[in-house]
C-alpha positions as CSV (number, residue, x, y, z in Angstrom):
1,M,3.2,-40.0,-16.4
2,K,4.5,-39.1,-13.0
3,P,2.4,-38.3,-9.9
4,V,2.0,-34.7,-8.9
5,H,3.9,-35.4,-5.7
6,T,5.9,-38.2,-4.1
7,P,3.4,-40.7,-2.6
8,Q,3.6,-40.9,1.2
9,L,1.4,-42.7,3.8
10,S,-1.7,-41.0,4.9
11,E,-2.6,-40.9,8.6
12,R,-4.7,-44.0,8.0
13,G,-1.8,-45.9,6.5
14,S,-3.1,-45.8,2.9
15,M,-1.2,-44.4,0.0
16,I,-2.1,-42.9,-3.4
17,A,-0.3,-41.4,-6.4
18,A,-2.3,-38.3,-7.4
19,L,-2.3,-37.7,-11.1
20,A,-2.9,-34.4,-12.9
21,H,-6.1,-34.2,-15.1
22,A,-4.0,-32.9,-18.0
23,D,-1.7,-36.0,-17.8
24,V,-4.7,-38.3,-17.8
25,D,-6.2,-36.4,-20.7
26,A,-3.0,-36.8,-22.7
27,A,-2.7,-40.5,-21.9
28,L,-6.2,-41.3,-22.9
29,G,-6.5,-38.9,-25.9
30,G,-8.9,-36.6,-24.0
31,V,-11.4,-37.2,-21.3
32,A,-15.0,-35.9,-21.7
33,P,-16.6,-34.2,-18.7
34,T,-19.5,-36.8,-18.9
35,L,-19.9,-40.2,-20.3
36,A,-23.2,-41.8,-21.3
37,L,-23.5,-45.6,-20.8
38,G,-27.0,-46.3,-22.1
39,E,-29.4,-44.4,-19.8
40,L,-26.7,-43.9,-17.2
41,S,-24.7,-40.7,-17.1
42,L,-21.3,-40.6,-15.5
43,V,-19.2,-37.6,-14.6
44,R,-15.5,-37.2,-14.7
45,K,-13.8,-38.1,-11.4
46,S,-12.9,-34.9,-9.5
47,E,-9.4,-36.2,-8.9
48,H,-7.5,-39.0,-10.5
49,H,-5.1,-41.3,-8.6
50,L,-3.5,-44.7,-8.6
51,T,-4.3,-46.5,-5.3
52,I,-1.0,-47.9,-4.0
53,L,-2.0,-49.1,-0.5
54,N,-5.7,-49.4,0.2
55,Y,-7.5,-48.9,3.5
56,G,-7.3,-52.6,4.5
57,I,-3.6,-52.6,4.1
58,G,-3.4,-49.1,5.6
59,K,-5.0,-50.4,8.8
60,L,-2.3,-52.9,9.2
61,I,0.4,-50.4,8.4
62,A,-1.1,-47.9,10.9
63,K,-0.8,-50.5,13.6
64,A,2.8,-51.3,12.7
65,P,5.8,-49.9,14.6
66,A,7.1,-46.5,13.4
67,V,10.1,-48.2,11.8
68,V,7.7,-50.0,9.4
69,R,5.8,-46.8,8.5
70,D,9.1,-44.9,8.1
71,G,10.4,-47.8,5.9
72,V,7.3,-47.7,3.7
73,N,7.7,-43.9,3.2
74,A,11.5,-44.4,2.4
75,V,10.7,-47.1,-0.2
76,A,8.0,-44.9,-1.7
77,A,10.4,-41.9,-1.9
78,R,12.9,-43.8,-4.0
79,W,10.4,-45.8,-6.1
80,D,9.8,-45.1,-9.8
81,W,6.1,-44.1,-9.8
82,T,5.7,-43.9,-13.6
83,V,2.1,-44.7,-14.5
84,G,1.3,-45.8,-18.0
85,L,-2.4,-45.6,-18.7
86,R,-3.7,-48.1,-21.2
87,R,-6.7,-47.2,-23.4
88,E,-8.2,-50.3,-21.8
89,L,-11.4,-49.3,-20.1
90,V,-13.5,-51.4,-17.7
91,R,-17.0,-50.6,-16.4
92,L,-17.4,-51.5,-12.7
93,T,-20.7,-51.6,-10.8
94,K,-21.1,-52.2,-7.1
95,K,-24.5,-51.5,-5.4
96,D,-25.6,-48.1,-6.7
97,L,-22.3,-46.9,-7.9
98,T,-20.9,-47.3,-11.5
99,T,-17.4,-46.2,-12.5
100,V,-15.2,-46.6,-15.6
101,V,-11.5,-47.2,-14.9
102,A,-8.5,-47.2,-17.2
103,L,-6.2,-50.1,-16.5
104,A,-2.6,-49.0,-16.0
105,D,1.0,-50.2,-16.0
106,A,2.7,-49.4,-12.7
107,D,5.0,-51.6,-10.6
108,L,2.8,-52.2,-7.6
109,A,3.9,-55.8,-7.3
110,G,7.5,-54.7,-7.0
111,F,6.6,-52.1,-4.4
112,Y,4.6,-54.5,-2.4
113,A,7.5,-57.0,-2.4
114,A,9.9,-54.2,-1.3
115,V,7.5,-53.3,1.6
116,A,7.1,-56.9,2.6
117,A,10.9,-57.2,2.9
118,L,11.1,-54.4,5.4
119,D,12.2,-55.2,9.0
120,G,9.3,-55.4,11.4
121,V,6.6,-56.2,8.9
122,T,4.1,-58.6,10.6
123,P,3.1,-61.9,9.0
124,E,-0.5,-60.5,8.6
125,L,0.9,-57.5,6.6
126,T,3.2,-59.7,4.6
127,A,0.2,-61.9,3.6
128,A,-1.9,-58.8,2.6
129,L,1.0,-57.5,0.5
130,G,1.1,-60.8,-1.4
131,A,-1.8,-59.9,-3.6
132,P,-1.4,-56.3,-5.0
133,P,-4.3,-54.6,-6.7
134,P,-4.6,-54.2,-10.5
135,P,-3.1,-50.8,-11.4
136,H,-5.9,-48.6,-12.5
137,V,-7.3,-45.1,-12.4
138,T,-10.9,-44.2,-12.1
139,V,-11.9,-41.8,-14.9
140,W,-15.7,-41.5,-14.6
141,T,-18.1,-42.2,-11.8
142,S,-21.9,-42.1,-11.4
143,A,-21.4,-40.2,-8.1
144,P,-22.8,-36.8,-8.8
145,A,-20.0,-34.9,-7.2
146,G,-17.4,-37.0,-9.0
147,K,-15.7,-38.2,-5.8
148,N,-16.6,-41.8,-5.3
149,G,-14.8,-44.7,-6.8
150,I,-14.9,-48.5,-6.5
151,G,-11.9,-50.1,-4.9
152,L,-10.2,-53.0,-6.6
153,N,-8.2,-54.9,-3.9
154,T,-6.6,-57.7,-6.0
155,V,-6.1,-58.8,-9.5
156,A,-8.1,-61.9,-8.7
157,E,-11.1,-59.7,-7.6
158,L,-11.1,-57.9,-11.0
159,E,-10.7,-61.2,-12.9
160,D,-13.6,-62.8,-11.0
161,A,-15.8,-59.7,-11.7
162,L,-15.0,-59.8,-15.4
163,A,-15.8,-63.5,-15.5
164,G,-19.1,-62.9,-13.6
165,R,-18.0,-64.8,-10.5
166,H,-17.7,-62.0,-8.0
167,P,-20.6,-61.8,-5.5
168,S,-20.9,-58.0,-5.4
169,L,-18.9,-56.5,-8.2
170,V,-19.9,-56.5,-11.9
171,A,-17.3,-55.7,-14.5
172,A,-17.2,-55.4,-18.3
173,R,-14.6,-54.3,-20.7
174,L,-15.6,-51.3,-22.8
């Protein structure tokens, strides 16, 4: 599936690829408005997206020279943002919030490498771009309005949570 618009940097320097509900439904074989996990009831996320650049990286980009921000948008404009949702679901819990995400196939690692190669990128930003997040889309959330998700910043963070080694994030495959 393709995003509903070409991803571009937000004012904060973060970036998402917004996905249509109908496309997520088709990829996952239908998405129920609610999901019961034991005694916990989750609601469908009000909007679905693939996080490309999170707030932490966004802060670094927001402080970067305009040439870097323009370069990031130029790379994003020509990037193939095809997102392939897998029917591989993971339950995430952090503090009082629980979500269910679908893991995805998207070339975030390639995009991160292309951004890191731009002129003017600082060593701090290059380091942050060295560990892209696992491509995923939040499908359901315990947040009553359906707005909140749980950020996954790196593949290692998800792997640690799945192995029970993360200090504040609990994850389980469904």
